[in-house]
N, C-alpha and C positions, 0 to 999 in steps of 0.2 A: 114411702108412702104404705107400701104392702107392710113392712116391718111394724108401722106406728099401728097399722088397724089389728095385726095380730097381737100386738102387746095390748092395745086396748080391750082387745077381745078377752084374751086372758086375764087381764087386769079385772075387768068386769065379772069373768065367772069367777075368779078367785075372790072378789068382794060378795057376790051372791052366796058365796060359800060361808061368810060371815054367820056368826052368832046372830039369831035373832033380835038380839038387843043393838046390834049395832048399827047406825046410820049412815048412809054416804051422803055428805053434805055436797063434796063436788069431787068431778071427775074429769080431767080434760089433759091435754098437752099443749105445750106452747112452743114455739119457734123463737128464739131471742139472737137478735143481730149481735156482732161483736160489740162491744161500750155501749149496750143497752141492759136493762133488767125488766123483769115483771113482776107483779106481786098482786096477791088477792087475798081480800080481807074474810076471816071468819070470826065468829062469836061466839063465846063459852059463856054457859051459866055454871052457877055454882054446884049442879048436880052432875056434870058430864065429864067423861074422859075423852081426850082426842087422840088419835093415830095418826099421823101424816106419812105417807108413803109418797118416794119420788124414785125415778128411773130414768137414765138416759138413753133415748131412742136412737141416736144418731147424731154426727157431726163432732164438735170439739167438746171437750170436758167443761164443766161449771159446777157452780155452788150453790147449794139451798139453804135457807135459814127459816128457821120460827121464829118470829120476834112479836115483841108487845106493838099496839098501834102506836106510842108515844115514840119508839125507839125507830120506827118507819118515818115518822114525822122528822126525826133528827137525820136517818139517811136522807130525806129528799131535800132537809137543808142544806147539807154538808156536799151533796153531789150536784147541786143545782148547776155548776161550772163545768159539769163533768170532770171533775178531777176526783177520781175514785180509788185513786192509790193512796190519797191521803186521807181517805174516809175512816169512820170508826164505826164498830155495829158491834152490839151487844146483843147475843142471840140466845134463846132457851134451847134449841137444838141447831146443830150445823152439820151439814151434808157437805163434806168436802174430800174429794171432788163428788159429785152424785154418780154413783156407780151403773154400770149398764145391766146389772142383774136390780130387781127391786128391792128398796131397803125401806126400812120405815124408822119411826121415832119410837115407836113402842106405845104403849097406852099411858099418856102421861094427863096427870090432873092439874088445870091450871087455874089461877083465880078467875071469877067471873069478869068479862071485859071483851075487848076486841084485840084480835090477834092477824098476824100477816104470816104468808108464805112469800117468802123473797127468792127470786132466781134470778143469779147474776152471770152476765158473762161479760164482764168489766177488768179493768187492770186493779181491782180490790181483790184481797185474800191471796191466797196459795195457789189458786188455779187462774191463771191468765189467759185470754182470748192471742191467737197468733195470726198472722198472715203470712201467707203463702206467697211466694215471689215465683210467678210464670212468666217471666221474662218481662215484656214489657208490660204485663196484665198482673194486678194482683188480686188476688182473690181472698175477701174477708169470709172469715170462719163464721158461722154460727152455732148456736146449740138448740138442740130439741129434747125437751124434758117433759115426762109425764108424771102427773102427781094426783094424789087423791087425799081428801080430808074426811075421816071416818069419826064417828061418836059413838059413844055408849055410855 
């Protein structure tokens, strides 16, 4: 928890030092259990550039993607039975694995429309969640990722 607060504070401080034309759309951290995913939608108009930043706060590695809204709907359709290993995903930007230090997509110009950040802790992709066997108790690992969406 302390690490999360420190990193959120550092990221907030970093974002406050952005160019005065930068606008923080969203800044949050999420805890995602094994075999689950998180997404948040953002909208781009034709005059904006977007920079997505992600960082692994703690727990197990995961992956993050910038995708179109249409691709997210395909993802939902393909994974409704929780068969993530067979799913497909066409991403605009891929963070695999999400690093411990803050990384970013860099400023990208996207066509006007709806987009998503998808952060997954599933059997999809190259980073897969693991269970740690503690004798008779199985501990399922989660991932804790911080992300932000900036516009200019």
